[in-house]
N, C-alpha and C positions, 0 to 999 in steps of 0.2 A: 063426385064433383066432375063436371065436364071440363075438359081442357081444350082450348082452341088450337087449331093447327099452328105449329111453329112456336107455341108458348113454352114447351119443354126446352126447345133449342135455345130460346131466349134465356131461360133460367140457368141452364147448364153452360151455355156458350160453347165455342169451338174447342176450348182447352179442357173442359170438364169431362166427366164420364158420359158414355153414350147410354141414355135412358131407354133407347129402342122403343119409344112411344109409350112407356109405362112409368107411372109415378104413383107413390103411395104416401098418403099423409097419415102420420101416426102421432099419438100423444106422448108425453114424457114417460120414461121408464118408471115403473112403480118401485117404491122402497118399502121394506118390511120392518116390522118391529123387532128390536133386538131380542126380546123374549122368545119370539117365534123362531128366530134364527138359531138361538142357543138350544132350543128344544131338539132340533135336528132329527136325525134318523137313528136306526139301530147301528151298532158298531162304533168304532172310534170316530169321534167328532173332530173336525178340523175347521178352524176359522182363520181368516187373515185380517189383521187390523193394520191400517195405514196411519202412521203418525207424521203428518205434515208433508205427504207426497202430493204436490199441487199440480204437477204437469199432467195434462189429460192423456198424453201419449203413454206416460209411465203407468197411470192408473188403468188405462185400457190394456196395456201389456200385462200388468199384474193380474187383472181380471181373467185374462186368457190363461195364464199360468195356473191361477188358483182353481179355475173351473176344470182344467185338464188334470190337475192333481187330486181332484175329488173333494175340494173344500165345500162345506155347506154354504158358505157365503163370505162376503167382505164387509168390513165395518169401516166407515169413513166418518170423520168429524165434520160438523156443519161449517166450521170456519176455515179449516186448513185443508180443504179438498175441493176439487172442481165439481161442477154439476155433471150429471150423467148425460153428456152432450153427444152430438154426432161424432166429434173427434175421439171421445172415449170409446164409442161403439166401434168406430173403424179400427182403432188400435187394438181392440179386443178381438177382432175378427169374428164378431157376433157372440162371443162368450158372455158378454154383459147381459144378453137376452136370457141366458140360462142361469147365471150366478146371482142369487139374491143379494141385495145390498141393504144394509141398515145404516142410517145416518144418525149420529149421536151428538149431543151437546158437549159432553165432557168425557174424554178418553180415559182419564184416570179412574173415574167412577165406573165406567164401562168395564174396564179390565178387572177392577175389584169385584164387580157383579159376576163376571164370567168365572172368576176364581171361586166365588161362593157356589156357582153352579157346577163345580167339579172340574173345571179346565185348569191345566198347567200352562204357564206362559213362557214361550220360547221367544227370545229376541235376537235378531241378527246384529252382531256387534264385532267389527273388525279387530277390536282390542280385547275381546273376551279371552280369558285364560284357557278356556276349553275349546278344542276343535270339534266341529259338528261330527266329523267322521270317527272321532275317538271316544265319543260319549257312549256310555252303556245303553244297550237296547231298552232296558226297563225305564230309563229316563225319558226316552223319546216315543213311548207308546201311550195309549190311552187318549183322553180328550185333550187336545192342544190348541192353543191360540198362538199364532205366529205373528209377531209384531215387526213390521218393516218401517224404518225411518226414512226421512227425506235424503236425497242424494246430497253429499257434502256435509250436511248437518248431522245426519244420523238421528238416533232417538233423543228426544228431549230428556233432561235430567229427571223430571218428575215421572216420566214413563219408565225410564231405565230402572228406577228404584222398585218398580212393580214386577220386573222380569224375574221369573223363577230360574230360568236356565238361559243365560246369555251364551251364544255360540258364535264362533267365527268360522269362516270358510278358509281353509288353508290355501294360500296363493303361492305358486312356485316361480312365477315370472317376475318381471320388473314392475308391472302395474300393481298398485297396492289394493285396489278394490274393484268390484264389479258394478255394473249398472243395477239399480234396485230390482228390476224385474228379472234379470239374470240371476241375481243372488237369491231371490225368492224361488225361482225354478229349482236351483240346486237344493235349497233347504226343503221345500215342500215335497219334491220327489224323493229325497233321501228319507223323509218322514214316512212317505207312502211305502217305500221299500222296507223300512224297519217294521212298519205295522204288518206287512205281509209275512215277514220273517217270523214275527212273534205270534 
Protein backbone atom coordinates (compact mmCIF):
# COMPACT_ATOMS: atom_id res chain seq x y z
CA UNK A 1 0.00 0.00 0.00
CA UNK A 2 1.48 3.34 -0.98
CA UNK A 3 1.83 5.97 1.74
CA UNK A 4 1.89 9.67 0.87
CA UNK A 5 4.73 11.83 2.16
CA UNK A 6 4.03 13.08 5.69
CA UNK A 7 1.27 10.52 6.30
CA UNK A 8 3.35 8.49 8.76
CA UNK A 9 4.24 11.63 10.70
CA UNK A 10 0.52 12.41 10.90
CA UNK A 11 -0.27 8.93 12.23
CA UNK A 12 2.50 8.86 14.83
CA UNK A 13 2.76 12.56 15.68
CA UNK A 14 5.72 14.27 17.33
CA UNK A 15 5.33 12.31 20.57
CA UNK A 16 5.11 8.82 19.04
CA UNK A 17 7.81 6.43 17.88
CA UNK A 18 9.96 7.38 14.89
CA UNK A 19 8.81 5.10 12.02
CA UNK A 20 11.80 6.20 9.84
CA UNK A 21 9.56 6.07 6.77
CA UNK A 22 8.53 2.44 7.22
CA UNK A 23 5.13 1.01 8.20
CA UNK A 24 3.78 -2.53 8.15
CA UNK A 25 0.13 -3.46 8.26
CA UNK A 26 -0.52 -6.90 9.76
CA UNK A 27 -3.56 -8.95 10.68
CA UNK A 28 -4.50 -10.20 14.14
CA UNK A 29 -2.31 -12.76 15.86
CA UNK A 30 -3.58 -16.29 15.23
CA UNK A 31 -4.89 -18.46 18.04
CA UNK A 32 -4.47 -22.24 18.15
CA UNK A 33 -6.68 -25.12 19.24
CA UNK A 34 -6.19 -26.33 22.80
CA UNK A 35 -5.73 -29.90 21.54
CA UNK A 36 -2.82 -28.82 19.31
CA UNK A 37 -1.28 -26.87 22.16
CA UNK A 38 -1.53 -29.82 24.56
CA UNK A 39 0.00 -32.22 22.04
CA UNK A 40 3.24 -30.30 22.42
CA UNK A 41 6.68 -31.60 21.71
CA UNK A 42 9.04 -34.20 23.11
CA UNK A 43 10.16 -33.85 26.72
CA UNK A 44 8.36 -32.27 29.65
CA UNK A 45 5.42 -30.14 28.49
CA UNK A 46 4.68 -26.83 30.20
CA UNK A 47 1.63 -24.62 29.71
CA UNK A 48 0.59 -21.44 31.47
CA UNK A 49 -3.11 -20.80 32.13
CA UNK A 50 -4.36 -17.34 33.14
CA UNK A 51 -7.42 -17.10 35.37
CA UNK A 52 -8.89 -13.61 35.18
CA UNK A 53 -5.71 -11.70 34.28
CA UNK A 54 -7.29 -8.84 32.32
CA UNK A 55 -4.59 -6.17 32.14
CA UNK A 56 -2.90 -6.24 28.69
CA UNK A 57 0.44 -5.21 30.23
CA UNK A 58 0.36 -8.19 32.59
CA UNK A 59 -0.70 -10.60 29.85
CA UNK A 60 2.13 -9.35 27.65
CA UNK A 61 4.67 -9.62 30.46
CA UNK A 62 3.40 -13.14 31.26
CA UNK A 63 3.79 -14.14 27.61
CA UNK A 64 7.38 -12.88 27.69
CA UNK A 65 8.15 -14.91 30.81
CA UNK A 66 6.37 -18.05 29.55
CA UNK A 67 8.13 -17.98 26.19
CA UNK A 68 11.50 -17.41 27.87
CA UNK A 69 10.92 -20.31 30.25
CA UNK A 70 10.12 -22.71 27.41
CA UNK A 71 6.35 -23.03 27.78
CA UNK A 72 4.53 -24.61 24.84
CA UNK A 73 1.85 -21.95 25.03
CA UNK A 74 -0.59 -19.84 26.98
CA UNK A 75 -4.28 -20.50 27.63
CA UNK A 76 -6.67 -17.54 28.01
CA UNK A 77 -10.38 -17.50 28.66
CA UNK A 78 -12.71 -15.80 26.19
CA UNK A 79 -14.42 -13.60 28.78
CA UNK A 80 -11.75 -12.74 31.35
CA UNK A 81 -8.74 -11.90 29.20
CA UNK A 82 -7.87 -9.09 26.80
CA UNK A 83 -7.52 -9.49 23.03
CA UNK A 84 -4.02 -10.00 21.65
CA UNK A 85 -3.66 -6.29 20.99
CA UNK A 86 -0.67 -4.06 20.19
CA UNK A 87 -0.47 -3.30 23.94
CA UNK A 88 -0.05 -7.02 24.71
CA UNK A 89 2.53 -7.35 21.92
CA UNK A 90 4.55 -4.37 23.20
CA UNK A 91 4.52 -5.61 26.80
CA UNK A 92 5.62 -9.06 25.60
CA UNK A 93 8.64 -7.55 23.78
CA UNK A 94 7.67 -9.64 20.76
CA UNK A 95 7.30 -12.95 22.67
CA UNK A 96 3.60 -13.16 21.80
CA UNK A 97 4.68 -13.66 18.15
CA UNK A 98 6.42 -16.90 19.20
CA UNK A 99 4.22 -18.21 22.02
CA UNK A 100 1.07 -20.01 20.79
CA UNK A 101 -2.15 -18.90 22.49
CA UNK A 102 -5.34 -20.94 22.88
CA UNK A 103 -8.53 -19.18 23.91
CA UNK A 104 -11.16 -21.28 25.69
CA UNK A 105 -14.73 -20.80 26.85
CA UNK A 106 -14.53 -22.63 30.17
CA UNK A 107 -11.30 -22.78 32.21
CA UNK A 108 -12.56 -25.49 34.58
CA UNK A 109 -13.35 -27.83 31.67
CA UNK A 110 -10.02 -26.94 30.07
CA UNK A 111 -8.03 -27.81 33.18
CA UNK A 112 -9.91 -31.10 33.55
CA UNK A 113 -9.16 -31.89 29.90
CA UNK A 114 -5.44 -31.17 30.42
CA UNK A 115 -5.42 -33.43 33.47
CA UNK A 116 -6.87 -36.23 31.35
CA UNK A 117 -4.04 -35.56 28.86
CA UNK A 118 -1.47 -36.29 31.56
CA UNK A 119 -0.73 -32.85 32.97
CA UNK A 120 -0.39 -32.09 36.68
CA UNK A 121 -1.70 -28.68 37.71
CA UNK A 122 0.38 -26.27 39.79
CA UNK A 123 -1.29 -23.13 41.09
CA UNK A 124 0.34 -20.02 42.52
CA UNK A 125 -1.28 -19.31 45.90
CA UNK A 126 0.28 -17.02 48.54
CA UNK A 127 -1.63 -18.96 51.25
CA UNK A 128 -0.58 -22.44 50.10
CA UNK A 129 0.84 -24.63 52.88
CA UNK A 130 3.78 -25.74 50.72
CA UNK A 131 6.63 -23.53 49.59
CA UNK A 132 7.69 -23.81 45.94
CA UNK A 133 11.32 -24.21 47.01
CA UNK A 134 10.66 -27.00 49.51
CA UNK A 135 8.55 -29.25 47.31
CA UNK A 136 10.17 -32.55 46.26
CA UNK A 137 11.63 -32.63 42.74
CA UNK A 138 9.39 -35.55 41.74
CA UNK A 139 6.28 -33.38 42.25
CA UNK A 140 7.52 -30.60 39.98
CA UNK A 141 8.70 -32.66 37.03
CA UNK A 142 6.83 -34.12 34.09
CA UNK A 143 4.01 -32.38 32.21
CA UNK A 144 2.77 -29.35 34.13
CA UNK A 145 0.12 -26.67 33.79
CA UNK A 146 0.89 -23.51 35.78
CA UNK A 147 -2.21 -21.51 36.70
CA UNK A 148 -1.83 -17.83 37.59
CA UNK A 149 -4.70 -15.80 39.02
CA UNK A 150 -5.58 -12.14 38.75
CA UNK A 151 -3.72 -9.62 40.87
CA UNK A 152 -5.53 -8.99 44.13
CA UNK A 153 -8.22 -11.65 43.59
CA UNK A 154 -5.98 -14.62 42.91
CA UNK A 155 -7.48 -17.88 41.68
CA UNK A 156 -11.26 -18.25 41.64
CA UNK A 157 -12.60 -20.91 44.06
CA UNK A 158 -13.79 -23.23 41.25
CA UNK A 159 -10.29 -23.15 39.72
CA UNK A 160 -8.58 -23.54 43.09
CA UNK A 161 -10.38 -26.86 43.59
CA UNK A 162 -8.72 -28.27 40.45
CA UNK A 163 -5.14 -27.49 41.50
CA UNK A 164 -3.07 -30.60 42.26
CA UNK A 165 -0.17 -28.69 43.80
CA UNK A 166 -0.85 -25.23 45.24
CA UNK A 167 2.49 -23.52 45.94
CA UNK A 168 3.57 -20.27 47.50
CA UNK A 169 6.68 -18.21 46.91
CA UNK A 170 8.36 -17.48 50.23
CA UNK A 171 8.54 -13.74 50.85
CA UNK A 172 11.17 -12.38 53.26
CA UNK A 173 10.38 -8.68 53.18
CA UNK A 174 7.47 -6.51 54.24
CA UNK A 175 5.62 -6.79 50.91
CA UNK A 176 3.17 -9.71 50.96
CA UNK A 177 3.06 -10.61 47.27
CA UNK A 178 4.63 -10.16 43.85
CA UNK A 179 3.25 -8.81 40.59
CA UNK A 180 1.65 -11.71 38.67
CA UNK A 181 4.28 -11.73 35.91
CA UNK A 182 7.12 -11.63 38.46
CA UNK A 183 5.54 -14.50 40.40
CA UNK A 184 5.17 -16.46 37.15
CA UNK A 185 8.85 -15.86 36.35
CA UNK A 186 9.93 -17.24 39.73
CA UNK A 187 7.64 -20.25 39.38
CA UNK A 188 8.34 -21.13 35.74
CA UNK A 189 12.11 -20.78 35.94
CA UNK A 190 12.18 -22.86 39.12
CA UNK A 191 10.23 -25.55 37.25
CA UNK A 192 12.70 -25.30 34.39
CA UNK A 193 15.60 -25.71 36.84
CA UNK A 194 13.94 -28.75 38.45
CA UNK A 195 13.35 -30.35 35.05
CA UNK A 196 17.02 -29.92 34.16
CA UNK A 197 18.13 -31.35 37.53
CA UNK A 198 15.87 -34.40 37.05
